C-alpha positions as CSV (number, residue, x, y, z in Angstrom):
1,M,6.1,57.0,25.3
2,K,6.8,54.8,28.2
3,P,4.7,51.6,28.7
4,S,1.8,51.9,31.1
5,T,0.4,49.2,33.5
6,L,-3.4,49.1,33.6
7,E,-5.2,47.6,36.5
8,E,-8.7,46.5,35.3
9,E,-11.8,46.2,37.5
10,H,-15.0,44.6,36.3
11,G,-16.7,46.8,33.7
12,P,-15.6,48.3,30.4
13,I,-12.6,50.7,30.2
14,S,-13.0,53.2,27.4
15,I,-9.7,54.6,25.9
16,G,-9.2,57.7,23.8
17,R,-8.4,61.4,23.8
18,A,-11.9,62.5,24.8
19,P,-12.1,63.5,28.5
20,T,-15.2,61.3,29.0
21,N,-13.0,58.1,28.6
22,R,-12.0,56.2,31.7
23,L,-8.5,56.1,30.3
24,V,-7.6,59.4,28.7
25,L,-4.5,59.4,26.4
26,D,-3.3,62.9,25.4
27,N,-1.7,61.9,22.1
28,P,-2.5,63.4,18.7
29,H,-2.4,59.9,17.0
30,I,-5.1,58.5,19.4
31,S,-8.7,58.9,18.3
32,S,-11.3,60.6,20.6
33,F,-12.8,57.2,21.2
34,H,-10.0,54.8,20.3
35,G,-11.0,51.4,21.9
36,T,-12.5,49.6,24.9
37,I,-11.3,46.9,27.2
38,L,-14.1,44.6,28.2
39,G,-13.7,42.3,31.2
40,G,-15.5,39.9,33.4
41,P,-15.3,36.4,34.9
42,E,-15.1,34.9,31.4
43,G,-11.9,36.9,30.6
44,Y,-10.8,40.1,29.0
45,R,-10.8,41.3,25.4
46,Y,-9.9,44.5,23.6
47,Q,-12.2,46.1,21.0
48,D,-10.9,48.8,18.5
49,L,-13.7,51.3,17.8
50,H,-12.6,51.8,14.2
51,S,-9.9,54.3,15.2
52,T,-8.0,56.3,12.7
53,N,-4.5,55.0,13.3
54,G,-5.5,51.5,14.5
55,S,-4.6,49.1,17.3
56,S,-2.5,46.0,17.6
57,I,-1.5,43.5,20.2
58,V,2.0,42.2,20.6
59,R,2.1,38.7,22.1
60,Q,5.6,37.4,22.6
61,K,7.0,37.6,19.0
62,E,3.6,37.9,17.3
63,R,1.8,41.1,16.4
64,I,-2.0,40.9,16.0
65,V,-3.5,43.8,14.0
66,L,-7.1,44.5,14.7
67,G,-9.3,44.8,11.6
68,E,-12.1,43.3,9.7
69,R,-10.5,39.9,9.7
70,N,-10.9,39.6,13.5
71,R,-13.9,41.9,13.6
72,W,-11.8,44.6,15.4
73,E,-11.6,42.5,18.6
74,E,-9.1,40.2,20.2
75,E,-8.7,38.4,23.5
76,L,-6.2,39.9,26.0
77,R,-3.7,37.6,27.7
78,N,-1.3,38.1,30.5
79,F,1.8,40.2,29.5
80,D,0.3,41.3,26.2
81,R,1.3,44.7,24.9
82,L,-1.6,46.8,23.6
83,C,-0.2,49.2,21.0
84,L,-2.4,52.1,20.0
85,G,-2.0,54.9,17.4
86,D,1.1,55.5,15.2
87,I,2.8,52.2,14.7
88,R,6.2,54.0,14.7
89,S,5.7,55.5,18.2
90,P,2.6,53.9,19.7
91,V,1.1,54.3,23.1
92,I,1.8,51.0,24.8
93,I,-0.5,49.5,27.5
94,R,1.1,46.5,29.2
95,V,-1.6,44.0,30.2
96,E,-1.1,42.5,33.6
97,L,-4.1,40.5,34.6
98,D,-5.0,40.1,38.3
99,E,-4.1,36.4,38.0
100,A,-2.7,34.0,35.4
101,E,-5.5,31.8,34.0
102,A,-5.6,28.6,36.0
103,T,-5.9,25.4,34.1
104,Q,-8.9,23.1,34.4
105,E,-6.7,20.5,36.3
106,E,-5.5,23.1,38.8
107,V,-9.0,24.2,39.6
108,S,-10.4,20.7,39.8
109,G,-7.7,19.9,42.5
110,T,-9.4,22.4,44.8
111,I,-12.8,20.9,44.7
112,L,-13.9,18.9,47.8
113,A,-17.6,18.4,46.6
114,A,-19.9,19.5,43.9
115,R,-23.7,19.5,43.8
116,P,-25.8,20.0,40.7
117,V,-28.1,23.0,41.2
118,E,-30.9,21.1,39.6
119,E,-31.0,19.0,42.8
120,A,-32.0,22.0,44.9
121,P,-35.8,21.2,44.9
122,D,-35.1,17.6,46.1
123,L,-32.6,18.9,48.7
124,E,-35.3,21.4,49.9
125,K,-37.8,18.5,50.4
126,A,-35.1,16.6,52.3
127,F,-34.4,19.6,54.5
128,L,-38.1,20.0,55.3
129,S,-38.2,16.5,56.7
130,D,-35.3,17.2,59.0
131,E,-36.1,19.2,62.1
132,R,-32.7,20.9,62.5
133,S,-32.4,21.7,58.8
134,L,-36.0,23.0,58.8
135,A,-35.1,25.4,61.7
136,I,-32.2,26.7,59.7
137,L,-34.3,27.3,56.6
138,Y,-36.8,29.1,58.8
139,R,-34.1,31.4,60.1
140,L,-33.2,32.2,56.5
141,G,-36.8,32.7,55.4
142,R,-37.4,35.0,58.4
143,H,-35.0,37.6,56.9
144,F,-36.8,37.6,53.5
145,N,-40.1,38.2,55.2
146,R,-38.7,41.6,56.3
147,L,-38.5,42.7,52.7
148,H,-41.1,45.5,52.0
149,D,-40.2,46.3,48.5
150,V,-38.5,43.5,46.5
151,R,-37.9,45.8,43.6
152,K,-35.1,47.7,45.5
153,P,-31.8,45.8,45.2
154,E,-30.3,47.4,48.3
155,N,-33.0,45.7,50.4
156,F,-32.0,42.3,49.0
157,L,-28.3,42.9,49.6
158,E,-28.8,43.7,53.2
159,V,-31.0,40.7,53.8
160,I,-28.6,38.3,52.0
161,T,-25.7,39.7,54.1
162,E,-27.5,39.3,57.4
163,S,-29.0,35.9,56.7
164,V,-25.8,34.3,55.3
165,F,-23.6,35.6,58.2
166,E,-26.1,34.4,60.7
167,V,-26.6,30.8,59.3
168,F,-22.9,30.4,58.4
169,P,-21.0,31.7,61.4
170,Q,-17.7,30.3,59.9
171,A,-18.0,32.6,56.9
172,T,-15.7,35.6,57.0
173,H,-16.5,37.1,53.5
174,L,-19.5,37.2,51.2
175,A,-19.8,38.1,47.5
176,L,-22.8,38.3,45.2
177,F,-22.5,38.6,41.4
178,L,-25.5,39.3,39.1
179,R,-26.2,40.0,35.5
180,D,-27.8,43.4,34.8
181,A,-29.4,42.0,31.7
182,P,-29.6,38.6,30.0
183,E,-26.7,39.3,27.6
184,K,-24.5,41.2,30.0
185,E,-21.5,40.0,31.9
186,I,-21.8,38.9,35.5
187,V,-20.6,41.8,37.7
188,P,-20.2,42.1,41.5
189,K,-23.1,43.6,43.3
190,L,-22.2,42.8,46.9
191,A,-18.7,42.4,48.4
192,V,-18.4,42.5,52.2
193,S,-16.5,41.0,55.1
194,R,-18.0,40.1,58.5
195,K,-15.3,42.1,60.3
196,N,-15.8,45.4,58.5
197,R,-19.5,45.0,58.7
198,S,-19.5,44.4,62.5
199,E,-17.1,47.3,63.0
200,G,-19.4,49.6,61.0
201,S,-16.6,50.5,58.5
202,G,-18.8,49.7,55.5
203,K,-18.3,47.6,52.4
204,E,-14.9,46.5,51.1
205,Q,-13.8,45.0,47.9
206,V,-13.8,41.2,48.1
207,L,-11.3,39.7,45.7
208,V,-12.6,36.7,43.9
209,S,-10.6,34.2,41.8
210,R,-11.8,34.4,38.2
211,S,-10.6,30.9,37.5
212,L,-12.8,29.5,40.4
213,L,-15.8,31.5,39.1
214,K,-15.3,30.2,35.6
215,E,-15.3,26.7,36.9
216,V,-18.6,27.2,38.7
217,L,-20.2,28.9,35.7
218,S,-19.1,26.1,33.3
219,R,-20.1,23.2,35.5
220,K,-23.4,24.9,36.6
221,E,-22.8,23.3,39.9
222,A,-22.4,24.4,43.5
223,V,-18.8,23.7,44.4
224,L,-17.0,23.4,47.8
225,Y,-13.3,24.4,47.7
226,T,-10.5,23.7,50.2
227,D,-7.3,25.7,50.4
228,A,-7.1,27.4,47.0
229,T,-3.8,29.1,47.9
230,E,-2.1,25.8,47.9
231,N,-3.9,24.0,45.0
232,A,-4.5,27.0,42.7
233,P,-1.9,29.6,43.6
234,S,-3.1,32.5,41.4
235,E,-2.3,36.1,42.3
236,T,-5.8,37.0,43.4
237,V,-6.3,33.8,45.5
238,I,-3.0,34.4,47.3
239,R,-3.7,38.1,47.8
240,A,-7.2,37.5,49.1
241,R,-6.2,34.4,51.1
242,I,-9.2,32.4,50.0
243,L,-8.7,29.3,52.1
244,S,-12.2,27.7,52.2
245,S,-15.0,28.7,49.8
246,I,-18.5,27.7,48.6
247,C,-19.6,29.0,45.2
248,V,-23.1,28.5,44.0
249,P,-24.6,29.7,40.7
250,L,-28.0,31.3,40.8
251,I,-30.0,29.6,38.1
252,V,-33.6,30.3,36.9
253,Q,-35.1,28.2,34.1
254,D,-31.6,27.1,33.0
255,R,-30.3,30.7,33.0
256,I,-27.4,31.7,35.2
257,I,-28.4,35.0,36.6
258,G,-25.6,35.3,39.1
259,L,-23.3,33.6,41.6
260,L,-23.2,33.5,45.4
261,E,-19.8,33.0,47.1
262,V,-19.2,32.4,50.8
263,D,-15.5,32.3,52.0
264,N,-13.4,31.8,55.0
265,R,-10.1,33.6,54.7
266,E,-8.6,32.5,58.0
267,T,-9.0,28.7,58.2
268,Q,-8.9,25.8,55.8
269,N,-11.6,23.1,55.6
270,V,-14.3,25.0,57.6
271,F,-17.2,24.2,55.3
272,T,-18.8,20.8,55.0
273,E,-20.9,19.1,52.4
274,E,-24.0,19.8,54.6
275,D,-23.1,23.5,54.2
276,L,-22.8,23.0,50.5
277,K,-26.3,21.5,50.4
278,L,-27.8,24.3,52.6
279,L,-26.3,27.1,50.5
280,T,-27.5,25.4,47.3
281,V,-31.1,25.4,48.7
282,Y,-30.7,28.9,49.9
283,A,-29.3,30.1,46.6
284,N,-32.2,28.5,44.8
285,Q,-34.6,30.6,46.9
286,V,-32.5,33.7,46.3
287,A,-32.5,33.2,42.5
288,I,-36.3,32.8,42.4
289,L,-36.8,36.0,44.6
290,L,-34.3,38.0,42.5
291,D,-36.0,36.9,39.2
292,N,-39.4,37.8,40.7
293,A,-38.0,41.1,41.7
294,R,-36.7,41.7,38.1
295,L,-40.2,40.8,36.7
296,Q,-41.8,43.2,39.2
297,A,-39.4,45.9,38.4
298,E,-40.1,45.5,34.6
299,L,-43.8,45.5,35.3
300,A,-43.5,48.6,37.4
301,Q,-41.3,50.3,34.7
302,A,-44.0,49.5,32.1
303,H,-46.7,50.8,34.4
304,E,-44.7,54.0,35.0
305,K,-44.1,54.4,31.2
306,L,-47.9,54.0,30.6
307,Y,-48.7,56.4,33.4
308,G,-46.2,58.9,32.1
309,E,-47.7,58.7,28.6
310,T,-51.2,59.0,30.0
311,Q,-50.1,62.1,32.1
312,Y,-48.4,63.6,29.0
313,F,-51.5,63.3,26.9
314,R,-53.7,64.5,29.7
315,K,-51.6,67.6,30.1
316,R,-51.6,68.1,26.4
317,Q,-55.4,68.0,26.4
318,E,-55.5,70.3,29.4
319,A,-53.2,72.7,27.7
320,T,-55.4,72.5,24.5
321,N,-58.4,73.3,26.7
322,R,-56.7,76.2,28.3
323,L,-55.7,77.5,24.9
324,E,-59.3,77.2,23.6
325,I,-60.4,79.2,26.7
326,E,-57.9,81.8,25.7
327,G,-59.3,81.9,22.2
328,I,-56.7,79.8,20.5
329,I,-58.5,77.1,18.5
330,G,-57.0,74.5,16.2
331,S,-56.3,70.8,15.9
332,S,-54.2,71.0,12.7
333,P,-50.6,69.7,12.9
334,A,-49.3,73.3,12.4
335,M,-51.2,74.6,15.3
336,Q,-50.4,71.5,17.5
337,R,-46.7,72.3,16.9
338,A,-47.2,75.9,18.0
339,F,-49.3,74.7,21.0
340,Q,-46.4,72.4,22.1
341,E,-43.9,75.2,21.8
342,I,-45.8,77.6,24.0
343,E,-46.6,74.9,26.5
344,N,-42.8,74.1,26.7
345,V,-41.9,77.7,27.3
346,A,-44.8,78.9,29.4
347,A,-43.5,77.7,32.8
348,T,-40.1,79.5,32.3
349,S,-39.2,83.2,32.3
350,T,-37.6,82.9,28.9
351,T,-38.1,85.8,26.4
352,V,-40.4,84.7,23.6
353,L,-40.6,86.1,20.0
354,L,-43.8,85.4,18.2
355,L,-43.5,85.3,14.5
356,G,-46.4,85.5,12.0
357,E,-48.4,87.5,9.6
358,T,-50.8,90.2,10.5
359,G,-54.0,88.8,12.0
360,V,-52.8,85.4,13.0
361,G,-53.5,86.0,16.7
362,K,-50.1,86.8,18.2
363,E,-51.5,88.7,21.2
364,V,-53.8,85.8,22.0
365,F,-50.8,83.5,22.0
366,A,-49.0,85.9,24.3
367,Q,-52.0,86.0,26.7
368,A,-52.0,82.2,26.7
369,I,-48.3,82.0,27.6
370,H,-49.0,84.4,30.5
371,S,-52.0,82.4,31.6
372,M,-50.1,79.1,31.7
373,S,-47.1,80.6,33.6
374,E,-46.4,81.2,37.2
375,R,-47.0,84.9,36.6
376,R,-50.7,84.3,35.8
377,N,-51.9,86.2,38.9
378,E,-49.8,89.3,38.1
379,A,-50.5,91.9,35.4
380,F,-50.4,91.3,31.7
381,T,-50.0,94.4,29.6
382,A,-49.7,94.9,25.8
383,I,-48.8,97.7,23.5
384,N,-48.3,98.0,19.7
385,C,-45.0,99.7,18.9
386,T,-46.6,101.4,15.8
387,D,-49.5,103.1,17.7
388,L,-47.6,106.0,19.3
389,T,-44.9,108.6,18.6
390,E,-41.4,107.9,19.8
391,T,-41.7,110.1,22.9
392,L,-45.2,108.9,23.9
393,L,-44.1,105.3,23.3
394,E,-41.1,105.7,25.6
395,S,-43.4,107.3,28.2
396,E,-46.0,104.6,27.9
397,L,-43.4,101.9,28.4
398,F,-41.1,103.4,31.1
399,G,-43.3,106.1,32.6
400,H,-42.4,109.8,33.1
401,R,-42.0,112.5,35.7
402,K,-44.2,115.5,35.7
403,G,-42.9,118.2,33.4
404,A,-40.6,115.8,31.5
405,F,-42.3,117.0,28.2
406,S,-45.2,119.2,27.3
407,E,-47.9,116.6,27.7
408,A,-46.4,115.3,31.1
409,R,-48.8,117.0,33.5
410,E,-48.3,114.5,36.3
411,N,-46.1,111.5,37.3
412,K,-47.0,108.4,35.5
413,K,-46.0,104.7,35.8
414,G,-45.0,102.9,32.7
415,L,-46.2,99.5,31.5
416,F,-42.9,97.9,32.6
417,E,-43.5,99.1,36.2
418,I,-47.2,98.2,36.1
419,S,-46.2,94.7,34.8
420,D,-43.7,94.1,37.6
421,G,-43.9,90.4,38.5
422,G,-46.0,89.8,35.4
423,T,-45.7,89.9,31.6
424,I,-45.5,92.7,29.0
425,F,-46.3,92.1,25.3
426,L,-44.6,94.3,22.7
427,D,-46.4,93.9,19.4
428,E,-44.7,94.9,16.1
429,I,-41.3,95.2,17.8
430,G,-39.7,95.4,14.4
431,D,-41.2,98.9,14.0
432,A,-39.7,100.2,17.4
433,P,-37.6,103.4,16.9
434,K,-33.8,102.9,17.1
435,S,-33.5,105.1,20.3
436,L,-36.2,103.0,22.0
437,Q,-34.4,99.8,21.0
438,S,-31.3,100.7,23.1
439,K,-33.6,101.3,26.2
440,L,-35.3,98.0,25.7
441,L,-31.9,96.3,25.5
442,R,-31.0,97.8,28.8
443,V,-34.1,96.5,30.5
444,L,-33.5,93.0,29.1
445,E,-29.9,93.0,30.2
446,T,-30.2,94.6,33.7
447,G,-33.8,94.5,34.6
448,E,-33.8,98.2,35.2
449,I,-35.9,101.1,33.8
450,R,-35.6,104.8,34.0
451,P,-38.8,106.9,33.6
452,V,-38.6,109.9,31.2
453,G,-37.3,112.9,33.1
454,E,-35.7,110.9,36.0
455,T,-32.1,110.2,36.8
456,Q,-32.6,107.2,39.0
457,T,-33.2,103.7,37.7
458,R,-35.8,101.2,39.1
459,K,-35.6,97.5,39.2
460,V,-38.4,95.5,37.6
461,D,-39.1,91.7,37.2
462,V,-41.0,91.4,33.9
463,R,-41.3,88.7,31.4
464,V,-41.0,90.1,27.9
465,I,-42.9,88.6,24.9
466,T,-42.5,90.3,21.6
467,A,-44.1,89.8,18.2
468,T,-43.4,90.9,14.6
469,N,-44.6,90.2,11.1
470,K,-41.2,91.3,9.7
471,D,-38.1,89.3,9.1
472,L,-36.0,90.8,11.9
473,Y,-32.8,89.3,10.6
474,K,-33.2,91.2,7.3
475,E,-34.0,94.3,9.3
476,V,-30.7,93.9,11.2
477,Q,-28.8,93.5,7.9
478,A,-30.6,96.6,6.5
479,G,-29.5,98.6,9.6
480,N,-33.1,99.1,10.9
481,F,-32.8,96.9,13.9
482,R,-30.1,96.5,16.5
483,Q,-28.3,93.2,16.2
484,D,-27.7,92.9,20.0
485,L,-31.4,93.4,20.7
486,Y,-32.3,90.9,18.0
487,Y,-30.3,88.2,19.7
488,R,-31.8,89.1,23.1
489,L,-35.3,88.8,21.7
490,N,-34.8,85.7,19.6
491,V,-34.2,83.4,22.5
492,F,-37.3,81.3,21.9
493,P,-39.0,82.0,18.6
494,V,-42.5,80.6,17.9
495,E,-43.9,80.5,14.4
496,I,-47.7,81.0,14.2
497,P,-49.0,79.6,11.0
498,P,-51.3,81.7,8.7
499,L,-54.9,80.5,8.3
500,R,-54.3,79.4,4.7
501,E,-51.9,76.7,6.0
502,R,-54.4,75.3,8.5
503,K,-57.7,75.4,6.7
504,E,-58.9,72.3,8.6
505,D,-59.3,74.7,11.6
506,I,-61.7,77.0,9.8
507,P,-64.9,75.2,10.8
508,A,-64.1,75.2,14.5
509,L,-63.0,78.9,14.3
510,A,-66.1,79.9,12.4
511,H,-68.3,78.1,14.9
512,H,-66.5,79.8,17.8
513,F,-66.9,83.3,16.4
514,L,-70.6,82.5,15.5
515,Q,-71.3,81.6,19.1
516,R,-69.4,84.6,20.4
517,F,-71.1,87.2,18.3
518,A,-74.5,85.6,18.7
519,R,-74.2,86.0,22.5
520,E,-72.9,89.5,22.1
521,F,-75.6,90.7,19.8
522,K,-78.4,88.5,21.3
523,K,-78.9,86.6,18.1
524,S,-79.8,82.9,17.8
525,A,-77.8,80.8,15.3
526,T,-77.3,77.1,15.6
527,G,-74.6,76.5,13.1
528,F,-73.4,76.6,9.5
529,H,-74.7,74.8,6.4
530,K,-72.2,72.5,4.8
531,R,-72.1,74.6,1.7
532,T,-71.2,77.7,3.8
533,I,-68.3,75.9,5.4
534,E,-67.1,74.7,2.0
535,H,-67.3,78.3,0.7
536,L,-65.4,79.6,3.8
537,M,-62.6,77.1,3.3
538,R,-62.0,78.0,-0.3
539,Y,-60.8,81.5,0.6
540,D,-57.1,82.1,1.5
541,Y,-57.7,84.9,4.1
542,P,-54.8,87.3,3.6
543,G,-56.0,89.0,6.8
544,N,-55.9,85.6,8.6
545,I,-58.1,85.0,11.7
546,R,-58.9,88.6,12.0
547,E,-60.5,88.6,8.6
548,L,-62.4,85.4,9.3
549,R,-63.7,86.9,12.5
550,N,-64.8,90.1,10.7
551,I,-66.7,88.0,8.1
552,I,-68.6,86.0,10.8
553,E,-69.3,89.2,12.7
554,R,-70.9,90.8,9.7
555,I,-73.0,87.7,9.0
556,V,-74.3,87.7,12.6
557,V,-75.0,91.5,12.6
558,R,-77.2,91.1,9.5
559,L,-79.3,88.3,11.2
560,P,-82.8,89.4,12.3
561,V,-83.1,89.7,16.1
562,E,-84.5,86.6,18.0
563,T,-84.4,84.3,15.0
564,T,-82.9,80.9,14.7
565,I,-81.2,80.3,11.4
566,I,-78.9,77.6,10.1
567,L,-76.4,79.5,7.9
């Protein structure tokens, strides 16, 4: 493979076969996520992500193999060759940095003046005693007074651009670098020229010498530079024509959170030491405001998280209350999981399959899903697929035309048509006849029905909820249930637990049924004796909630009328 030249911008470059990488290498010897190039003002390094065939760096006559010895990571230097994959025919990336690293002596030769950032408060006091300097600071502060929401970075960037270009008319370019997090690299957040901004052509990339930035970061000083193209002729400096420059680190509590650079790329020696002092004071205010903005953003994020959690639990409680209104009662973990499932699916039109033993309350769950959905104001219909003969069941679901069969004495709408816009619940779907299964499949696939005895189809918009106490997959294997219909129905299965697996819900259920039947039969009963509850909870209820309800109904029926009894 021919060598490749990679031009790196700030930020990591992921390398590998996977299409999500920034640099995709279509080579069988390259891992999906082979390695990463990490870059920033402090330099560049390559990190191997424990690839299958490895990585190495060829530097002049030396080959550096990445492994445990160097922690799978190595600094990248100019003209290195990064060799990836099979060592016999590797993919080669030729490293060409934007500039050769300038030496400390080269950089120092460009410095006209340096000012420790720690002096910013003293400088600010001095400025306040000088009328002209005070007027300049006032002009800078006036821009910050326009900020309505300091948490929005774009507001800061616009204010910084306007204020710097106003107070420093000799500046042609401006760049702002910030850390996204304390341990992150400093990355460019703002890069703009006065010319492009005044012409309305938007932001442009402002090239900044990494060697100059490294000097400012290491010294922790605001530095004034003269003609860098003559004293530190690196590729970036020459290409960007950085003639005069002031670079000031943004420091908060001894932490460098960023860097502000103001350049002139047309004339040498346009900035003075007074400009250096002024920008140092200004940068100190910017650093404080940026740090305050960060703290406010973190506080707002914590507030939003707390608010979100509060809303979540409020909605959960509202959903639980709605379910209790619908007759679904239970605080056990098993029921809470089922509650969560129907709450998740209720707002959609997804087909739901309710699974559970006889008597667990599948129809009540179906009604609850309908009540919590956007279809709540439309019809909810239900039918048990074992209640009718095949012909009558088809007629009940799809309707019929007069004379279609012996009992069809008039035209009749089916439940699907009655439920148009609403929900239909098909209980014991596992017992539906094979011929009816194919018609149900057509409705689910096309949204069309055809009444018995008619040749024309009709469009319906119906949400389908089905239920069964059988293992439908086994029914498919046994040939009793269509496989294609099974997959159409089994989109969102919800398991409803039997009562024996949530006995902690029995007291609440028993009390609910006691109140219900006491009102219905005009009996008065205030509650259950502790021994009665203990007795009720010892039983396994093969008939589930239906059996418990029947037991409580019999108890209430046997109570004398108009008596108050603690059971």
